[in-house]
C-alpha positions as CSV (number, residue, x, y, z in Angstrom):
1,F,-0.8,4.8,5.2
2,D,2.2,2.6,4.5
3,P,0.9,-0.9,4.0
4,L,4.3,-2.6,4.3
5,L,6.0,-2.9,7.7
6,S,6.1,0.4,9.6
7,T,2.4,1.3,9.8
8,R,0.5,-1.8,8.8
9,S,-1.7,-1.5,11.9
10,A,-3.3,1.6,10.3
11,S,-5.3,-0.6,8.0
12,F,-6.7,-2.6,10.8
13,A,-7.4,0.5,13.0
14,A,-9.3,2.2,10.1
15,R,-11.4,-1.0,9.6
16,A,-12.1,-1.3,13.3
17,L,-13.2,2.3,13.6
18,G,-15.1,2.3,10.3
19,L,-12.9,5.0,8.8
20,P,-11.9,5.3,5.2
21,S,-8.2,4.7,4.4
22,V,-5.9,4.7,1.4
23,A,-2.8,2.7,1.2
24,L,0.3,4.1,-0.5
25,L,2.2,1.2,-2.0
26,T,5.7,2.4,-2.8
27,I,7.0,-0.8,-4.3
28,A,6.4,-1.9,-7.9
29,G,2.8,-3.0,-7.7
30,P,0.8,-5.7,-5.9
31,G,3.1,-8.5,-7.1
32,A,6.3,-6.8,-5.9
33,W,6.3,-8.2,-2.4
34,L,7.2,-11.6,-3.8
35,T,10.7,-10.3,-4.5
36,H,10.9,-7.3,-2.2
37,G,9.8,-9.0,1.0
38,P,12.6,-11.7,1.2
39,T,15.3,-9.0,0.6
40,L,14.2,-7.3,3.9
41,L,14.6,-10.5,6.0
42,K,18.0,-10.9,7.8
43,K,17.8,-14.7,7.4
44,P,17.4,-16.3,4.0
45,L,13.8,-17.2,4.3
46,T,11.0,-17.5,1.8
47,L,7.8,-15.5,2.4
48,A,6.0,-18.8,3.2
49,E,8.6,-19.7,5.9
50,A,8.4,-16.2,7.4
51,S,4.5,-16.4,7.4
52,T,4.7,-19.7,9.2
53,L,6.9,-18.2,11.9
54,V,4.5,-15.3,12.4
55,E,1.4,-17.6,12.3
56,T,2.8,-20.0,14.9
57,F,4.1,-17.2,17.3
58,P,1.9,-17.5,20.4
59,A,1.5,-13.7,20.9
60,N,0.4,-13.3,17.3
61,Q,-2.1,-16.2,17.7
62,A,-3.5,-14.6,20.9
63,A,-3.8,-11.1,19.3
64,T,-5.5,-12.6,16.2
65,A,-8.0,-14.4,18.3
66,R,-8.7,-11.3,20.4
67,L,-9.2,-9.1,17.3
68,N,-11.5,-11.6,15.6
69,R,-13.6,-12.0,18.8
70,E,-14.0,-8.2,19.1
71,F,-14.5,-7.3,15.4
72,G,-15.8,-10.4,13.9
73,E,-14.4,-13.7,12.5
74,G,-12.0,-13.1,9.7
75,F,-11.1,-9.5,10.7
76,V,-7.5,-10.8,10.8
77,E,-6.7,-14.0,8.9
78,A,-6.1,-16.8,11.4
79,A,-3.2,-19.2,11.3
80,G,-3.8,-22.0,8.9
81,Q,-5.7,-19.8,6.5
82,A,-2.5,-19.1,4.6
83,L,-2.4,-16.2,2.2
84,P,-0.9,-16.7,-1.2
85,D,2.8,-16.1,-1.3
86,G,3.4,-12.4,-1.7
87,M,0.0,-11.3,-0.3
88,L,-0.1,-8.1,1.8
89,D,-3.1,-8.5,4.1
90,T,-3.2,-4.7,4.6
91,L,-4.1,-4.0,0.9
92,R,-7.9,-3.5,1.0
93,G,-10.0,-0.8,-0.7
94,R,-8.1,1.9,-2.6
95,V,-4.4,1.5,-3.0
96,L,-2.2,4.1,-4.7
97,V,0.8,2.5,-6.4
98,T,3.8,4.8,-7.1
99,T,4.6,3.3,-10.4
100,L,3.0,2.9,-13.8
101,E,0.9,-0.1,-14.5
102,Q,3.2,-1.2,-17.4
103,W,6.2,-1.0,-15.0
104,Q,4.8,-3.1,-12.2
105,D,6.3,-6.5,-11.2
106,P,4.5,-9.6,-12.4
107,C,1.5,-10.5,-10.2
108,P,0.5,-14.2,-10.4
109,P,-3.2,-14.9,-11.1
110,K,-3.8,-16.5,-7.6
111,L,-2.5,-13.3,-6.0
112,K,-4.6,-11.1,-8.2
113,E,-7.7,-13.2,-7.3
114,S,-6.9,-12.9,-3.5
115,Y,-6.5,-9.1,-3.7
116,A,-9.8,-8.9,-5.6
117,K,-11.5,-11.0,-2.9
118,Q,-10.4,-8.7,-0.1
119,G,-11.6,-5.6,-2.1
120,A,-8.2,-4.1,-3.1
121,E,-8.5,-1.6,-6.0
122,F,-5.2,-0.5,-7.4
123,F,-4.6,2.9,-8.9
124,F,-1.2,3.3,-10.6
125,V,-0.4,7.0,-10.1
126,G,3.1,7.0,-11.7
127,P,6.6,7.3,-10.4
128,V,7.8,10.0,-8.2
129,L,10.6,11.4,-10.4
130,E,12.0,14.7,-9.1
131,H,15.4,14.7,-10.6
132,E,16.6,17.2,-13.2
133,G,15.2,16.3,-16.6
134,T,12.6,13.8,-15.4
135,A,9.5,16.1,-15.4
136,A,9.1,15.7,-19.2
137,L,9.3,11.9,-18.8
138,R,6.7,11.9,-16.1
139,N,4.3,14.1,-18.1
140,I,4.7,11.9,-21.2
141,S,4.4,8.7,-19.3
142,T,1.4,9.5,-17.1
143,G,-0.2,12.6,-18.6
144,I,-0.1,14.3,-15.2
145,Q,0.4,18.0,-15.4
146,D,3.5,19.2,-13.5
147,L,2.4,22.1,-11.3
148,Q,5.0,24.4,-10.1
149,G,5.2,27.0,-7.3
150,E,2.5,29.7,-7.4
151,E,0.2,27.8,-9.7
152,C,0.1,24.8,-7.4
153,R,-0.3,27.0,-4.3
154,N,-3.2,28.9,-6.0
155,R,-5.0,25.6,-6.8
156,V,-4.6,24.4,-3.2
157,W,-6.0,27.6,-1.8
158,A,-8.9,27.6,-4.2
159,A,-9.8,24.0,-3.3
160,R,-9.7,24.9,0.4
161,E,-11.9,27.9,-0.1
162,A,-14.3,25.7,-2.0
163,G,-14.5,23.5,1.1
164,K,-12.7,20.5,-0.4
165,R,-10.7,18.2,1.8
166,L,-7.0,17.9,0.8
167,V,-4.5,15.2,1.6
168,L,-0.8,15.8,1.4
169,V,1.4,12.8,0.6
170,S,5.1,13.4,0.7
171,M,7.7,10.7,-0.2
172,G,10.8,12.5,1.0
173,T,10.0,15.7,-0.9
174,L,12.7,18.3,-0.4
175,L,11.6,22.0,-0.2
176,T,14.4,24.5,-0.8
């Protein structure tokens, strides 16, 4: 699921239903929201200012209280329990990050500690580079084998025949 804005409710739904979930973080690592988040806001606000607006919004307070009553205290962080600046409350459990660890944005120690407390485990899977000439760079940088066409299809079919469960993640892949 996308842990940023569009499907952040997926994290809470999976937790409520006891289902496993994996976040696909498409910004430059767990510290990237510090700089990425403010650029999405239409008003010049800091993340702390935006968080205060959300925390004090009556509908958010009512929804937070309702979810915490139904699923247990702390299911959703209540107002006044401010998260560190740059913290994404949807990053719990396994998180795939679409960059290399050495290319990630800086992540302050307090933010790292907070992610560890909520059980986030980051897996840097490398960039999605699909432009001409980038396959060699990806293979050198990550060691990931670049499977093409029939070989890829054969591996998928073999995995399915063996009863393995497969997940397709597409980040705007174009098939021609």
